[in-house]
C-alpha positions, 0 to 999 in steps of 0.5 A, spaced: 523 507 509 520 507 502 516 502 499 522 498 495 526 499 501 520 494 505 520 489 501 527 488 497 528 486 506 522 482 506 517 481 500 510 482 505 505 487 507 502 486 513 495 487 512 493 492 520 486 491 519 482 493 524 487 496 529 485 501 534 490 507 534 491 506 541 494 499 540 498 501 533 506 504 535 506 496 539 504 492 533 507 497 529 515 494 534 513 486 533 512 487 526 519 492 524 522 486 530 520 481 528 524 483 520 516 486 517 517 492 515 511 494 511 504 495 514 498 498 510 492 500 515 486 500 511 482 506 511 475 502 514 479 501 520 477 505 526 481 512 526 485 510 520 489 516 520 491 516 527 493 509 526 498 511 520 500 517 524 502 513 530 505 507 527 510 513 522 512 517 528 514 511 532 518 507 527 521 513 524 523 510 518 523 504 520 519 501 516 513 503 510 506 505 513 501 507 509 494 506 508 489 500 505 482 501 501 483 508 498 479 511 493 478 518 493 484 524 493 482 527 498 484 520 502 491 520 499 492 527 502 490 525 509 495 519 507 500 524 506 499 529 513 499 523 518 506 521 515 503 515 511 508 513 504 504 509 500 497 508 498 493 502 497 487 502 492 482 496 490 482 500 484 486 504 479 483 509 478 486 515 476 485 521 480 488 516 485 494 514 483 496 522 480 494 524 488 498 519 491 505 520 485 504 529 486 505 528 494 510 523 493 507 517 495 507 510 493 500 508 489 498 500 489 492 500 485 488 494 484 487 490 478 483 484 476 485 483 468 490 486 464 488 492 461 487 494 468 494 492 470 496 496 463 491 502 465 495 503 472 501 502 469 501 508 465 498 512 470 504 512 473 503 506 478 510 502 479 506 496 484 500 492 482 495 488 488 492 483 484 484 484 487 480 480 489 488 476 488 485 469 492 479 469 485 486 467 482 490 462 480 497 460 478 495 459 470 493 466 472 498 470 475 504 467 470 499 469 464 500 476 467 506 474 468 508 473 462 505 480 459 506 485 464 513 489 465 517 486 470 518 492 473 511 491 475 
Protein backbone atom coordinates (compact mmCIF):
# COMPACT_ATOMS: atom_id res chain seq x y z
CA UNK A 1 0.00 0.00 0.00
CA UNK A 2 1.33 3.44 -0.87
CA UNK A 3 1.30 6.35 1.53
CA UNK A 4 -1.24 8.06 -0.76
CA UNK A 5 -3.59 5.09 -0.47
CA UNK A 6 -3.10 4.78 3.28
CA UNK A 7 -3.79 8.44 3.98
CA UNK A 8 -6.84 8.36 1.69
CA UNK A 9 -8.19 5.53 3.84
CA UNK A 10 -7.41 7.17 7.20
CA UNK A 11 -5.40 10.41 7.42
CA UNK A 12 -3.36 9.18 10.38
CA UNK A 13 0.18 7.86 10.64
CA UNK A 14 0.73 5.80 13.79
CA UNK A 15 4.17 6.53 15.23
CA UNK A 16 5.43 3.35 16.84
CA UNK A 17 8.02 5.04 19.02
CA UNK A 18 10.11 2.60 21.03
CA UNK A 19 8.41 -0.51 19.62
CA UNK A 20 10.28 -3.78 20.06
CA UNK A 21 10.72 -5.78 16.87
CA UNK A 22 9.16 -8.86 18.45
CA UNK A 23 5.96 -6.86 19.08
CA UNK A 24 5.80 -5.19 15.67
CA UNK A 25 3.60 -7.67 13.80
CA UNK A 26 1.00 -7.91 16.58
CA UNK A 27 0.82 -4.11 16.87
CA UNK A 28 0.56 -3.80 13.09
CA UNK A 29 -2.30 -6.31 12.90
CA UNK A 30 -4.18 -4.45 15.64
CA UNK A 31 -3.73 -1.09 13.94
CA UNK A 32 -4.94 -2.41 10.57
CA UNK A 33 -7.91 -4.10 12.27
CA UNK A 34 -8.85 -0.68 13.64
CA UNK A 35 -8.44 1.20 10.36
CA UNK A 36 -4.95 2.68 10.83
CA UNK A 37 -3.00 1.70 7.73
CA UNK A 38 0.08 3.96 7.87
CA UNK A 39 2.80 3.22 10.42
CA UNK A 40 6.12 4.88 11.13
CA UNK A 41 8.94 3.33 13.14
CA UNK A 42 11.33 6.05 14.34
CA UNK A 43 14.94 5.10 13.72
CA UNK A 44 15.78 5.93 17.33
CA UNK A 45 13.66 2.92 18.40
CA UNK A 46 15.36 -0.36 19.32
CA UNK A 47 16.17 -2.42 16.18
CA UNK A 48 14.06 -0.20 13.91
CA UNK A 49 14.94 -1.94 10.64
CA UNK A 50 13.93 -5.30 12.11
CA UNK A 51 10.60 -3.77 13.19
CA UNK A 52 10.03 -2.32 9.70
CA UNK A 53 10.88 -5.66 8.11
CA UNK A 54 8.50 -7.53 10.42
CA UNK A 55 5.67 -5.05 9.84
CA UNK A 56 6.13 -5.07 6.07
CA UNK A 57 6.31 -8.85 5.94
CA UNK A 58 3.40 -9.51 8.28
CA UNK A 59 1.06 -6.93 6.78
CA UNK A 60 2.03 -7.79 3.19
CA UNK A 61 0.75 -4.63 1.52
CA UNK A 62 -2.20 -4.05 3.88
CA UNK A 63 -0.50 -0.91 5.25
CA UNK A 64 2.14 1.66 4.34
CA UNK A 65 5.19 1.09 6.52
CA UNK A 66 7.84 3.73 6.94
CA UNK A 67 10.58 5.11 9.12
CA UNK A 68 10.86 8.33 11.06
CA UNK A 69 13.80 10.40 12.25
CA UNK A 70 15.63 9.58 9.02
CA UNK A 71 18.72 11.75 8.93
CA UNK A 72 21.08 10.14 6.40
CA UNK A 73 20.82 8.69 2.88
CA UNK A 74 22.31 5.42 4.16
CA UNK A 75 19.36 5.02 6.49
CA UNK A 76 17.00 5.53 3.54
CA UNK A 77 18.68 2.57 1.82
CA UNK A 78 18.23 0.43 4.94
CA UNK A 79 14.55 1.38 5.14
CA UNK A 80 14.08 0.35 1.50
CA UNK A 81 15.89 -2.95 2.09
CA UNK A 82 13.64 -3.64 5.10
CA UNK A 83 10.52 -3.15 2.99
CA UNK A 84 9.55 0.37 4.00
CA UNK A 85 7.67 2.57 1.56
CA UNK A 86 8.16 6.04 3.05
CA UNK A 87 10.55 8.02 5.22
CA UNK A 88 9.87 10.91 7.56
CA UNK A 89 12.71 13.31 8.33
CA UNK A 90 12.87 16.17 10.82
CA UNK A 91 14.40 18.44 8.17
CA UNK A 92 14.56 19.09 4.42
CA UNK A 93 17.98 17.60 3.68
CA UNK A 94 18.22 17.24 -0.08
CA UNK A 95 20.30 14.06 -0.04
CA UNK A 96 17.72 12.27 2.12
CA UNK A 97 14.76 13.39 -0.04
CA UNK A 98 16.61 12.47 -3.24
CA UNK A 99 17.72 9.07 -1.90
CA UNK A 100 14.11 8.27 -1.03
CA UNK A 101 12.90 9.26 -4.48
CA UNK A 102 15.67 7.30 -6.22
CA UNK A 103 14.68 4.17 -4.28
CA UNK A 104 10.95 4.60 -4.87
CA UNK A 105 10.15 5.65 -1.31
CA UNK A 106 7.89 8.58 -0.48
CA UNK A 107 9.84 11.30 1.37
CA UNK A 108 8.04 13.27 4.08
CA UNK A 109 10.49 15.97 5.17
CA UNK A 110 9.91 18.10 8.22
CA UNK A 111 9.70 21.87 7.93
CA UNK A 112 8.98 24.84 10.17
CA UNK A 113 8.97 27.77 7.75
CA UNK A 114 7.60 28.46 4.27
CA UNK A 115 11.19 28.63 3.00
CA UNK A 116 11.88 25.11 4.25
CA UNK A 117 8.57 23.84 2.87
CA UNK A 118 9.27 25.20 -0.60
CA UNK A 119 12.82 23.83 -0.45
CA UNK A 120 11.42 20.35 0.25
CA UNK A 121 8.89 20.67 -2.57
CA UNK A 122 11.66 21.76 -4.97
CA UNK A 123 13.63 18.65 -3.94
CA UNK A 124 10.63 16.54 -5.01
CA UNK A 125 8.66 16.00 -1.81
CA UNK A 126 4.88 15.70 -2.21
CA UNK A 127 4.15 15.34 1.52
CA UNK A 128 5.41 17.61 4.29
CA UNK A 129 5.46 17.37 8.06
CA UNK A 130 5.19 20.55 10.12
CA UNK A 131 7.79 19.95 12.79
CA UNK A 132 7.62 20.42 15.66
CA UNK A 133 3.89 20.96 15.13
CA UNK A 134 3.06 21.52 18.79
CA UNK A 135 4.90 24.85 18.75
CA UNK A 136 2.67 26.35 16.04
CA UNK A 137 -0.92 27.54 16.28
CA UNK A 138 -3.85 27.23 13.92
CA UNK A 139 -3.27 30.76 12.55
CA UNK A 140 0.26 29.76 11.48
CA UNK A 141 -1.03 26.62 9.77
CA UNK A 142 -3.68 28.68 7.98
CA UNK A 143 -1.05 31.13 6.77
CA UNK A 144 1.10 28.25 5.48
CA UNK A 145 -1.84 26.68 3.66
CA UNK A 146 -2.49 29.99 1.92
CA UNK A 147 0.92 29.91 0.21
CA UNK A 148 1.80 26.22 -0.14
CA UNK A 149 0.53 24.17 -3.08
CA UNK A 150 -2.71 22.38 -2.17
CA UNK A 151 -1.21 19.01 -3.04
CA UNK A 152 1.72 19.41 -0.60
